Each structure stands twice: as C-alpha cells, then as structure tokens.
C-alpha positions as CSV (number, residue, x, y, z in Angstrom):
1,M,89.9,44.4,90.2
2,S,93.6,45.7,91.4
3,Q,93.9,46.8,94.9
4,S,97.2,48.7,96.4
5,N,100.0,46.1,98.3
6,E,98.8,47.6,101.8
7,S,94.8,46.3,101.3
8,T,96.2,42.7,100.2
9,D,98.5,42.7,103.3
10,F,96.6,44.1,105.8
11,P,92.2,43.8,104.4
12,D,90.5,46.4,105.6
13,S,87.3,46.7,108.1
14,R,84.9,46.7,104.8
15,F,83.1,43.5,105.8
16,F,82.4,44.8,110.1
17,A,81.3,47.6,108.7
18,S,79.1,46.3,106.4
19,H,78.3,43.3,109.3
20,P,78.1,46.1,112.4
21,D,76.8,43.2,115.0
22,A,79.2,40.9,114.0
23,L,82.1,41.2,116.5
24,H,79.5,41.0,119.7
25,G,81.4,43.6,121.0
26,A,84.7,44.0,120.2
27,V,87.8,42.5,122.0
28,A,89.2,45.2,122.9
29,A,89.2,48.8,121.9
30,V,92.5,48.4,119.7
31,Q,92.7,45.2,117.5
32,L,93.9,44.0,113.8
33,D,90.6,42.8,111.8
34,G,89.9,41.8,108.6
35,V,89.8,38.3,106.5
36,F,92.6,36.2,106.7
37,P,93.3,32.9,106.0
38,L,92.7,31.1,109.5
39,D,93.2,27.3,110.7
40,W,93.1,25.7,113.8
41,L,94.3,22.2,115.4
42,D,94.1,20.4,118.7
43,E,97.4,19.7,118.6
44,L,100.7,20.5,115.8
45,D,101.8,18.7,113.5
46,P,104.5,17.7,113.6
47,P,104.4,18.7,117.5
48,Q,106.6,21.3,118.3
49,A,107.7,22.2,121.3
50,R,106.7,25.7,123.2
51,A,109.5,27.7,123.0
52,E,110.4,26.3,118.9
53,V,106.9,28.2,118.3
54,M,107.1,31.1,120.4
55,A,110.9,31.5,118.5
56,D,108.8,31.6,115.4
57,N,106.2,34.1,116.0
58,N,109.1,36.7,117.1
59,T,110.9,36.1,113.7
60,L,107.4,36.7,112.0
61,L,106.0,39.8,114.0
62,R,109.0,41.3,114.3
63,A,110.3,40.7,110.0
64,L,106.1,41.8,109.6
65,L,107.4,45.2,111.6
66,M,110.3,45.3,109.5
67,L,108.5,45.1,106.8
68,D,105.9,47.5,107.4
69,E,107.8,50.1,108.6
70,P,107.6,53.3,105.9
71,P,110.7,53.9,103.7
72,V,112.7,57.4,106.3
73,S,115.5,58.0,106.5
74,H,117.5,55.9,109.2
75,D,118.6,58.6,110.8
76,S,116.8,59.9,113.7
77,E,116.8,61.3,116.8
78,H,116.7,57.5,118.1
79,G,120.2,56.3,116.8
80,R,121.0,55.0,113.3
81,A,118.9,52.1,111.8
82,D,121.1,48.6,112.0
83,P,121.1,47.3,108.5
84,I,123.2,43.7,109.6
85,Q,120.3,43.1,111.7
86,N,117.4,44.4,109.2
87,L,119.0,41.8,106.6
88,E,119.4,39.0,109.8
89,R,115.0,38.9,110.3
90,R,114.5,38.8,106.7
91,V,117.2,36.0,106.2
92,D,115.4,34.4,109.3
93,L,112.1,34.6,107.9
94,L,112.9,32.8,104.1
95,L,114.4,30.1,106.1
96,L,111.3,30.0,108.0
97,M,109.1,29.5,104.7
98,A,111.2,27.4,103.0
99,S,111.2,25.6,106.5
100,A,107.7,25.7,106.5
101,A,107.0,24.6,102.2
102,L,109.4,21.6,102.7
103,R,106.5,20.5,105.4
104,G,104.2,21.0,103.2
105,L,102.3,23.9,104.9
106,G,102.6,26.3,101.7
107,N,99.3,26.1,101.4
108,L,96.8,28.8,103.2
109,P,93.0,27.5,104.8
110,P,90.4,29.2,104.1
111,E,89.7,33.1,104.5
112,R,87.9,33.6,107.6
113,P,86.5,36.8,109.5
114,C,88.7,37.6,112.1
115,A,89.4,40.4,115.0
116,L,92.7,39.8,116.5
117,S,93.8,41.8,119.7
118,S,96.3,41.7,122.3
119,R,95.0,38.9,124.6
120,K,92.3,37.2,122.3
121,L,91.2,36.1,118.4
122,R,87.7,36.0,117.0
123,W,86.7,34.4,114.3
124,A,83.9,33.1,112.2
125,S,83.0,30.0,110.8
126,E,80.4,27.2,110.2
127,Q,81.8,25.0,112.6
128,S,80.8,24.6,115.8
129,L,83.3,24.4,119.0
130,E,82.6,24.0,122.4
131,L,83.7,26.1,125.2
132,G,86.6,24.6,127.2
133,R,88.4,23.4,124.3
134,R,92.0,23.6,123.8
135,L,93.8,24.3,120.6
136,W,96.3,26.1,118.3
137,A,94.8,28.4,116.1
138,R,97.0,29.7,113.0
139,I,96.2,33.1,111.7
140,Y,98.3,34.0,108.2
141,L,98.6,37.8,108.6
142,R,100.1,38.4,104.8
143,H,98.5,36.4,101.9
144,R,102.2,36.8,100.6
145,I,104.3,35.4,103.8
146,A,102.8,31.5,103.8
147,L,103.8,31.5,107.5
148,P,101.3,31.8,110.4
149,L,101.0,33.7,113.4
150,V,100.4,30.2,115.7
151,L,98.9,31.1,119.0
152,S,97.2,28.3,121.3
153,G,94.8,29.6,124.2
154,L,91.0,28.0,125.4
155,I,87.8,28.4,123.3
156,T,85.9,31.0,125.9
157,E,83.0,32.1,123.8
158,Q,80.7,30.9,120.8
159,R,78.0,33.1,119.1
160,P,75.8,32.3,116.5
161,D,75.2,34.5,113.4
162,R,73.5,34.3,110.4
163,G,74.5,30.5,109.8
164,Q,78.0,30.3,111.4
165,F,79.5,30.8,114.6
166,W,82.0,33.4,116.9
167,H,84.5,31.9,118.5
168,T,86.8,33.3,121.0
169,L,90.0,32.1,121.6
170,E,91.5,33.6,124.9
171,F,95.6,33.5,124.5
172,D,97.9,31.2,126.7
173,P,101.0,33.4,128.6
174,L,103.1,34.8,125.3
175,D,106.9,34.9,125.8
176,Q,107.3,38.6,126.6
177,P,109.5,39.7,123.5
178,V,107.0,38.2,121.2
179,Q,104.1,39.6,123.2
180,N,105.7,42.8,122.6
181,D,105.8,42.5,119.1
182,L,101.8,41.5,118.7
183,D,101.1,45.1,120.6
184,R,103.0,46.6,118.1
185,L,101.6,45.4,115.3
186,I,98.1,45.4,116.3
187,F,98.5,49.2,117.4
188,R,100.3,50.1,114.4
189,H,97.6,48.6,112.0
190,H,95.0,50.4,114.6
191,R,96.3,53.5,113.8
192,R,96.4,53.1,109.8
193,Q,92.4,51.8,110.0
194,V,91.5,54.9,112.5
195,A,93.7,56.9,109.6
196,Q,91.7,55.0,106.2
197,Q,87.8,56.0,107.8
198,R,88.7,59.3,108.6
199,Q,89.7,59.4,104.7
200,R,87.0,58.2,103.9
201,A,84.6,59.8,106.2
C-alpha cells in the first residue's frame, strides 16, 4: 500500500487512536507521537562529548525544520529566506549522514510507539528498565534519514501494558538552540495532527 511522504516521514496517530489508554496520560498537551525507530544506550559508542552531541542534534533539527517547510514564496513580512543558509544546512546534514554511515549506524533500530514532548520521551518496549537509570535514547524522526535525535536523561516512570512496558525518560537540560528547534518541530507536527484529525471527523 502506498503512503504519502508526510505519513512516511511523520507517522500519524492511528496506533494511539486504537489504544486510548496506551500513554497513561500524555506527557504534555503538545507532543509528537507515532511509531519511530528507537533504541537506547547506557553510554554512547564511540564516546562523544555532550557539546558534539548537541551540535549534531542542532544540525538535524534545523534540517528537519527546513525540509518540512511548505513550498511558499520566500518573500514575506519577515524578509527573504537565505538560500545560502539553507544550502549550508543541507550540506551539514549530508556530511552527518555520511559520517554516521561510515561508523556503521546506517541500520535503523526496531520501530516502537513513541511520544516526544519538550522535556520527556515515552516509548514502549518488551524490556524492563529500572527507575533512576541514566541512558541515551536515539529516536529517528524521519525514516529516510538515518540520523537520530540523541537525548540523555533519567528513567522516571515505567508502566506495564499488555506484555510490554511504557518508559518515561526525562531529559537532561538541552542547549537552548536545540530546545527551541525541538519545540518548533513538535508544535508544527502537533498542528498537522490536529488538522488531520479534523479532516477525518
């Protein structure tokens, strides 16, 4: 069955519509939910400095925001979009993807139901994770881009649900540019989900 680019890149909420109790309460009123490739590590391999991880997250989020923009005129009340800056972001993203492939990170992990908000990430898996465990979660927000958003934090909640567990990861503080872009991406996707739900109603 063919799917549109939008549903491929940003999965819709059909899983959650058929499992209304799955999230046990949303982590926030605004969140990005769907079924995404996701895995987690106690430590990054190879080890990376936090600044390097944040820089990669920043490049990825800005590229996703740019690629997700509708094709509209660059002329607006806010001025003209900078094509050089857009090109630089595309080049940065391609370089990151090539580097990830060379490190053997091209294969995506299993897809899992997820809910990503500004400060938390929830996902379901068959594996139990103890409360208080610190880890790095890697979530791939676009299936066609084998680069994850990498988030560190603390497991603060685990709930059993039909043979699996829902985990809650509360993030360590993000660099402000990364936080801002993450909030923009989540809000943009949330608006799209609301519009889709209204169309189906």
